[in-house]
MIDOSE-1310 file (N, C-alpha, C; in nm, 2 decimals, decimal comma, always signed):
residues 168
xxxx	+10,43/-3,83/-3,72/+10,44/-3,75/-3,60/+10,30/-3,70/-3,56; +10,23/-3,65/-3,66/+10,09/-3,60/-3,64/+10,00/-3,71/-3,58; +10,01/-3,83/-3,63/+9,93/-3,94/-3,58/+9,96/-3,97/-3,43; +10,08/-3,97/-3,39/+10,12/-3,99/-3,25/+10,07/-3,88/-3,16
xxxx	+10,07/-3,76/-3,21/+10,03/-3,64/-3,13/+9,88/-3,64/-3,11; +9,81/-3,69/-3,20/+9,66/-3,69/-3,18/+9,61/-3,83/-3,14; +9,69/-3,92/-3,09/+9,65/-4,05/-3,04/+9,57/-4,03/-2,92; +9,48/-4,13/-2,89/+9,39/-4,12/-2,78/+9,47/-4,13/-2,65
xxxx	+9,57/-4,21/-2,64/+9,66/-4,22/-2,52/+9,73/-4,09/-2,49; +9,78/-4,03/-2,59/+9,85/-3,90/-2,57/+9,75/-3,79/-2,52; +9,64/-3,78/-2,59/+9,54/-3,68/-2,55/+9,49/-3,71/-2,41; +9,47/-3,83/-2,37/+9,43/-3,87/-2,23/+9,53/-3,82/-2,13
xxxx	+9,66/-3,85/-2,16/+9,77/-3,80/-2,07/+9,76/-3,65/-2,05; +9,75/-3,58/-2,16/+9,74/-3,43/-2,16/+9,62/-3,39/-2,08; +9,51/-3,45/-2,09/+9,38/-3,42/-2,02/+9,40/-3,44/-1,87; +9,47/-3,55/-1,83/+9,49/-3,58/-1,69/+9,59/-3,47/-1,63
xxxx	+9,69/-3,44/-1,71/+9,78/-3,33/-1,66/+9,71/-3,20/-1,64; +9,63/-3,16/-1,74/+9,55/-3,04/-1,72/+9,45/-3,05/-1,60; +9,39/-3,16/-1,58/+9,30/-3,18/-1,47/+9,37/-3,16/-1,34; +9,49/-3,22/-1,32/+9,57/-3,21/-1,20/+9,61/-3,06/-1,18
xxxx	+9,65/-3,00/-1,29/+9,69/-2,86/-1,29/+9,58/-2,77/-1,24; +9,46/-2,79/-1,30/+9,34/-2,70/-1,27/+9,30/-2,73/-1,12; +9,31/-2,85/-1,08/+9,28/-2,88/-0,94/+9,38/-2,82/-0,84; +9,50/-2,82/-0,88/+9,61/-2,76/-0,79/+9,59/-2,61/-0,79
xxxx	+9,56/-2,55/-0,90/+9,55/-2,40/-0,90/+9,42/-2,35/-0,82; +9,32/-2,43/-0,82/+9,19/-2,41/-0,75/+9,14/-2,27/-0,78; +9,13/-2,24/-0,91/+9,08/-2,11/-0,96/+8,93/-2,14/-0,99; +8,85/-2,05/-0,93/+8,70/-2,07/-0,94/+8,65/-2,07/-1,09
xxxx	+8,71/-1,98/-1,17/+8,67/-1,97/-1,31/+8,71/-2,10/-1,39; +8,83/-2,15/-1,36/+8,87/-2,27/-1,43/+8,79/-2,39/-1,38; +8,76/-2,39/-1,25/+8,68/-2,50/-1,19/+8,54/-2,50/-1,26; +8,48/-2,38/-1,28/+8,35/-2,37/-1,34/+8,35/-2,42/-1,49
xxxx	+8,46/-2,38/-1,56/+8,47/-2,43/-1,70/+8,49/-2,58/-1,70; +8,58/-2,63/-1,62/+8,60/-2,78/-1,62/+8,48/-2,85/-1,57; +8,40/-2,80/-1,48/+8,27/-2,86/-1,44/+8,17/-2,87/-1,56; +8,17/-2,77/-1,63/+8,08/-2,77/-1,75/+8,13/-2,87/-1,85
xxxx	+8,26/-2,87/-1,88/+8,31/-2,97/-1,98/+8,28/-3,11/-1,93; +8,31/-3,14/-1,80/+8,28/-3,27/-1,74/+8,14/-3,31/-1,75; +8,05/-3,22/-1,72/+7,90/-3,25/-1,73/+7,86/-3,28/-1,87; +7,91/-3,20/-1,96/+7,88/-3,23/-2,11/+7,93/-3,36/-2,15
xxxx	+8,05/-3,40/-2,11/+8,11/-3,53/-2,15/+8,03/-3,64/-2,09; +7,99/-3,63/-1,96/+7,91/-3,74/-1,90/+7,78/-3,75/-1,97; +7,71/-3,64/-2,00/+7,58/-3,64/-2,07/+7,59/-3,71/-2,21; +7,70/-3,68/-2,28/+7,72/-3,74/-2,41/+7,74/-3,89/-2,40
xxxx	+7,82/-3,93/-2,30/+7,84/-4,07/-2,28/+7,72/-4,14/-2,24; +7,64/-4,08/-2,15/+7,51/-4,14/-2,11/+7,42/-4,15/-2,23; +7,42/-4,05/-2,32/+7,33/-4,05/-2,43/+7,37/-4,16/-2,53; +7,49/-4,19/-2,55/+7,54/-4,29/-2,65/+7,55/-4,43/-2,60
xxxx	+7,58/-4,45/-2,47/+7,62/-4,58/-2,42/+7,50/-4,68/-2,42; +7,39/-4,64/-2,37/+7,28/-4,73/-2,36/+7,22/-4,77/-2,50; +7,19/-4,68/-2,59/+7,15/-4,72/-2,72/+7,25/-4,80/-2,79; +7,38/-4,78/-2,77/+7,49/-4,86/-2,83/+7,48/-5,00/-2,78
xxxx	+7,47/-5,02/-2,65/+7,45/-5,15/-2,59/+7,33/-5,22/-2,65; +7,22/-5,15/-2,65/+7,09/-5,21/-2,70/+7,11/-5,26/-2,85; +7,16/-5,17/-2,93/+7,17/-5,20/-3,07/+7,28/-5,31/-3,10; +7,38/-5,31/-3,02/+7,49/-5,41/-3,04/+7,43/-5,55/-3,01
xxxx	+7,35/-5,56/-2,90/+7,29/-5,69/-2,87/+7,20/-5,74/-2,98; +7,12/-5,65/-3,03/+7,02/-5,69/-3,13/+7,09/-5,72/-3,26; +7,19/-5,64/-3,30/+7,26/-5,67/-3,43/+7,34/-5,80/-3,42; +7,40/-5,83/-3,30/+7,47/-5,96/-3,28/+7,37/-6,07/-3,29
xxxx	+7,26/-6,06/-3,23/+7,16/-6,17/-3,23/+7,10/-6,19/-3,37; +7,10/-6,10/-3,45/+7,05/-6,12/-3,59/+7,14/-6,22/-3,66; +7,26/-6,24/-3,62/+7,35/-6,34/-3,69/+7,35/-6,47/-3,63; +7,28/-6,49/-3,52/+7,28/-6,62/-3,45/+7,19/-6,72/-3,52
xxxx	+7,22/-6,85/-3,51/+7,14/-6,95/-3,58/+7,05/-7,03/-3,49; +7,08/-7,03/-3,36/+6,99/-7,10/-3,27/+6,98/-7,03/-3,13; +6,88/-7,08/-3,05/+6,85/-7,01/-2,92/+6,97/-7,03/-2,82; +7,04/-7,14/-2,83/+7,15/-7,16/-2,74/+7,26/-7,05/-2,75
xxxx	+7,28/-7,00/-2,87/+7,38/-6,89/-2,88/+7,33/-6,76/-2,81; +7,20/-6,73/-2,82/+7,14/-6,62/-2,76/+7,14/-6,63/-2,61; +7,11/-6,75/-2,56/+7,12/-6,78/-2,42/+7,26/-6,76/-2,36; +7,35/-6,80/-2,44/+7,49/-6,78/-2,40/+7,53/-6,64/-2,39
xxxx	+7,49/-6,56/-2,49/+7,52/-6,42/-2,50/+7,44/-6,35/-2,38; +7,32/-6,38/-2,36/+7,24/-6,32/-2,25/+7,30/-6,35/-2,12; +7,35/-6,47/-2,10/+7,41/-6,51/-1,97/+7,54/-6,43/-1,95; +7,62/-6,41/-2,05/+7,74/-6,34/-2,04/+7,71/-6,19/-2,01
xxxx	+7,62/-6,13/-2,08/+7,58/-5,99/-2,06/+7,53/-5,97/-1,92; +7,44/-6,05/-1,88/+7,38/-6,03/-1,74/+7,49/-6,05/-1,64; +7,58/-6,15/-1,65/+7,68/-6,18/-1,56/+7,78/-6,06/-1,55; +7,82/-6,01/-1,67/+7,91/-5,89/-1,68/+7,85/-5,77/-1,61
xxxx	+7,72/-5,75/-1,64/+7,65/-5,63/-1,59/+7,64/-5,64/-1,44; +7,60/-5,75/-1,39/+7,58/-5,76/-1,24/+7,72/-5,76/-1,17; +7,82/-5,82/-1,23/+7,95/-5,82/-1,17/+8,01/-5,68/-1,16; +8,00/-5,61/-1,28/+8,06/-5,47/-1,28/+7,98/-5,38/-1,19
xxxx	+7,85/-5,40/-1,18/+7,77/-5,31/-1,09/+7,81/-5,35/-0,94; +7,83/-5,47/-0,91/+7,86/-5,51/-0,78/+8,00/-5,46/-0,74; +8,10/-5,47/-0,83/+8,23/-5,42/-0,80/+8,23/-5,27/-0,78; +8,15/-5,20/-0,87/+8,14/-5,05/-0,85/+8,08/-5,02/-0,72
xxxx	+7,98/-5,09/-0,67/+7,91/-5,06/-0,55/+8,01/-5,09/-0,43; +8,08/-5,20/-0,44/+8,18/-5,23/-0,33/+8,29/-5,12/-0,32; +8,34/-5,08/-0,43/+8,44/-4,98/-0,43/+8,39/-4,85/-0,38; +8,27/-4,81/-0,42/+8,21/-4,69/-0,37/+8,18/-4,69/-0,22
xxxx	+8,14/-4,81/-0,18/+8,11/-4,83/-0,03/+8,24/-4,82/+0,05; +8,35/-4,88/+0,00/+8,48/-4,87/+0,07/+8,53/-4,72/+0,07; +8,52/-4,66/-0,05/+8,56/-4,52/-0,05/+8,48/-4,43/+0,04; +8,35/-4,46/+0,05/+8,27/-4,38/+0,14/+8,31/-4,40/+0,29
xxxx	+8,33/-4,52/+0,33/+8,36/-4,55/+0,47/+8,50/-4,50/+0,50; +8,59/-4,50/+0,40/+8,73/-4,45/+0,43/+8,73/-4,30/+0,44; +8,66/-4,23/+0,35/+8,67/-4,09/+0,34/+8,56/-4,01/+0,40; +8,46/-4,07/+0,45/+8,34/-4,00/+0,50/+8,38/-3,92/+0,62
xxxx	+8,46/-3,97/+0,71/+8,50/-3,89/+0,83/+8,58/-3,77/+0,80; +8,64/-3,77/+0,68/+8,72/-3,65/+0,65/+8,64/-3,54/+0,57; +8,55/-3,58/+0,49/+8,48/-3,49/+0,41/+8,34/-3,45/+0,45; +8,27/-3,54/+0,53/+8,13/-3,51/+0,57/+8,13/-3,46/+0,72
xxxx	+8,03/-3,37/+0,75/+8,02/-3,33/+0,89/+7,98/-3,45/+0,97; +8,00/-3,43/+1,10/+7,97/-3,55/+1,19/+7,83/-3,59/+1,20; +7,74/-3,49/+1,20/+7,60/-3,53/+1,21/+7,52/-3,48/+1,08; +7,46/-3,57/+1,02/+7,38/-3,55/+0,90/+7,24/-3,61/+0,92
xxxx	+7,16/-3,55/+1,01/+7,03/-3,62/+1,03/+6,93/-3,61/+0,91; +6,94/-3,50/+0,83/+6,85/-3,49/+0,72/+6,88/-3,60/+0,61; +7,01/-3,64/+0,59/+7,04/-3,74/+0,50/+6,99/-3,88/+0,55; +7,01/-3,90/+0,68/+6,96/-4,03/+0,74/+6,81/-4,04/+0,72
xxxx	+6,74/-3,93/+0,74/+6,59/-3,94/+0,73/+6,56/-3,97/+0,58; +6,63/-3,91/+0,48/+6,60/-3,94/+0,34/+6,63/-4,08/+0,31; +6,73/-4,14/+0,37/+6,77/-4,28/+0,34/+6,66/-4,37/+0,39; +6,60/-4,34/+0,51/+6,49/-4,42/+0,56/+6,37/-4,41/+0,48
xxxx	+6,34/-4,28/+0,43/+6,22/-4,26/+0,35/+6,23/-4,34/+0,22; +6,35/-4,34/+0,15/+6,37/-4,39/+0,02/+6,40/-4,54/+0,03; +6,40/-4,60/+0,14/+6,44/-4,74/+0,15/+6,33/-4,83/+0,09; +6,36/-4,90/-0,02/+6,27/-4,99/-0,09/+6,31/-5,13/-0,06
xxxx	+6,21/-5,22/-0,07/+6,24/-5,36/-0,05/+6,31/-5,41/-0,18; +6,37/-5,53/-0,16/+6,45/-5,59/-0,27/+6,36/-5,62/-0,39; +6,23/-5,67/-0,35/+6,14/-5,71/-0,46/+6,10/-5,58/-0,54; +6,08/-5,47/-0,47/+6,04/-5,35/-0,55/+6,16/-5,30/-0,63
xxxx	+6,28/-5,32/-0,59/+6,40/-5,28/-0,66/+6,40/-5,37/-0,79; +6,38/-5,50/-0,78/+6,38/-5,59/-0,89/+6,26/-5,55/-0,99; +6,15/-5,52/-0,93/+6,03/-5,48/-1,02/+6,06/-5,35/-1,09; +6,14/-5,26/-1,03/+6,17/-5,14/-1,10/+6,27/-5,16/-1,22
xxxx	+6,34/-5,28/-1,22/+6,43/-5,31/-1,33/+6,36/-5,35/-1,45; +6,24/-5,40/-1,44/+6,16/-5,45/-1,55/+6,08/-5,33/-1,61; +6,11/-5,30/-1,74/+6,05/-5,18/-1,79/+5,90/-5,19/-1,82; +5,83/-5,08/-1,81/+5,69/-5,08/-1,85/+5,68/-4,99/-1,97
xxxx	+5,79/-4,93/-2,01/+5,79/-4,84/-2,13/+5,92/-4,84/-2,19; +5,93/-4,86/-2,32/+6,06/-4,88/-2,38/+6,14/-4,75/-2,38; +6,07/-4,63/-2,39/+6,14/-4,51/-2,39/+6,19/-4,48/-2,24; +6,11/-4,51/-2,14/+6,15/-4,48/-2,00/+6,28/-4,55/-1,96
xxxx	+6,30/-4,67/-2,01/+6,43/-4,74/-1,98/+6,55/-4,67/-2,03; +6,54/-4,60/-2,14/+6,65/-4,52/-2,20/+6,66/-4,39/-2,12; +6,55/-4,33/-2,09/+6,55/-4,20/-2,01/+6,61/-4,22/-1,87; +6,58/-4,33/-1,81/+6,63/-4,35/-1,67/+6,77/-4,43/-1,67
xxxx	+6,82/-4,45/-1,79/+6,95/-4,53/-1,80/+6,95/-4,66/-1,73; +6,84/-4,73/-1,75/+6,82/-4,86/-1,68/+6,89/-4,97/-1,77; +7,01/-5,01/-1,73/+7,09/-5,10/-1,81/+7,02/-5,24/-1,81; +6,98/-5,29/-1,70/+6,92/-5,42/-1,69/+6,80/-5,43/-1,77
xxxx	+6,71/-5,33/-1,77/+6,59/-5,33/-1,85/+6,62/-5,33/-2,00; +6,72/-5,25/-2,04/+6,77/-5,24/-2,17/+6,82/-5,38/-2,22; +6,90/-5,44/-2,14/+6,95/-5,58/-2,18/+6,83/-5,68/-2,19; +6,74/-5,67/-2,10/+6,63/-5,77/-2,10/+6,54/-5,75/-2,23
xxxx	+6,51/-5,62/-2,26/+6,43/-5,59/-2,38/+6,51/-5,63/-2,51; +6,64/-5,61/-2,51/+6,72/-5,64/-2,63/+6,73/-5,79/-2,64; +6,74/-5,87/-2,53/+6,74/-6,01/-2,54/+6,60/-6,07/-2,59; +6,49/-6,00/-2,55/+6,36/-6,04/-2,59/+6,34/-6,02/-2,74
xxxx	+6,39/-5,91/-2,79/+6,39/-5,88/-2,93/+6,48/-5,97/-3,01; +6,59/-6,01/-2,95/+6,68/-6,11/-3,02/+6,61/-6,24/-3,03; +6,54/-6,28/-2,92/+6,47/-6,41/-2,93/+6,36/-6,40/-3,04; +6,29/-6,28/-3,05/+6,19/-6,26/-3,15/+6,26/-6,27/-3,29
xxxx	+6,37/-6,22/-3,31/+6,44/-6,23/-3,44/+6,48/-6,37/-3,47; +6,51/-6,45/-3,37/+6,55/-6,59/-3,39/+6,43/-6,67/-3,43; +6,31/-6,63/-3,39/+6,19/-6,71/-3,42/+6,14/-6,68/-3,56; +6,19/-6,58/-3,63/+6,15/-6,55/-3,77/+6,22/-6,66/-3,85
xxxx	+6,15/-6,71/-3,94/+6,20/-6,82/-4,03/+6,32/-6,76/-4,12; +6,40/-6,85/-4,17/+6,52/-6,81/-4,24/+6,48/-6,72/-4,37; +6,37/-6,75/-4,43/+6,34/-6,66/-4,55/+6,31/-6,52/-4,50; +6,23/-6,51/-4,39/+6,20/-6,38/-4,34/+6,32/-6,31/-4,29
xxxx	+6,42/-6,38/-4,23/+6,54/-6,32/-4,18/+6,63/-6,26/-4,29; +6,62/-6,31/-4,41/+6,70/-6,26/-4,52/+6,66/-6,12/-4,56; +6,53/-6,09/-4,53/+6,48/-5,96/-4,57/+6,48/-5,85/-4,46; +6,52/-5,90/-4,33/+6,53/-5,81/-4,22/+6,65/-5,72/-4,22
């Protein structure tokens, strides 16, 4: 009984229920507390997710025998990353266009001016994905840069001869 009570699914359902209840009550103190809890949770996930991805790619690559296996893994990771990012962008865009008339004021000239100011070319966006500092890519949560560096390290591990690999 104790194991079922503390299962992840059960705790998730309880958390969803309390989230709906707190939203319905619209109490400012409860909203502040839940905002703090949500912010802490997101920060912990951001702190753990990227290093976990980086280390899992490198540790997986340490077991590969040839470059084709790493190419296959790299292709799958890049494809998955790009597809999930694209899907998230499309969903966010649809939600924005559906809900913007309800939640945003009719005229937002200052936001439009900021969008024009921050408009970067596609090439500059691609160049920003390539890291110039290994710590910076983790600080900025740059997933593409992290995957690229992990794949380069994996290729480096593959180039080490078998005797050297036994000691790594």
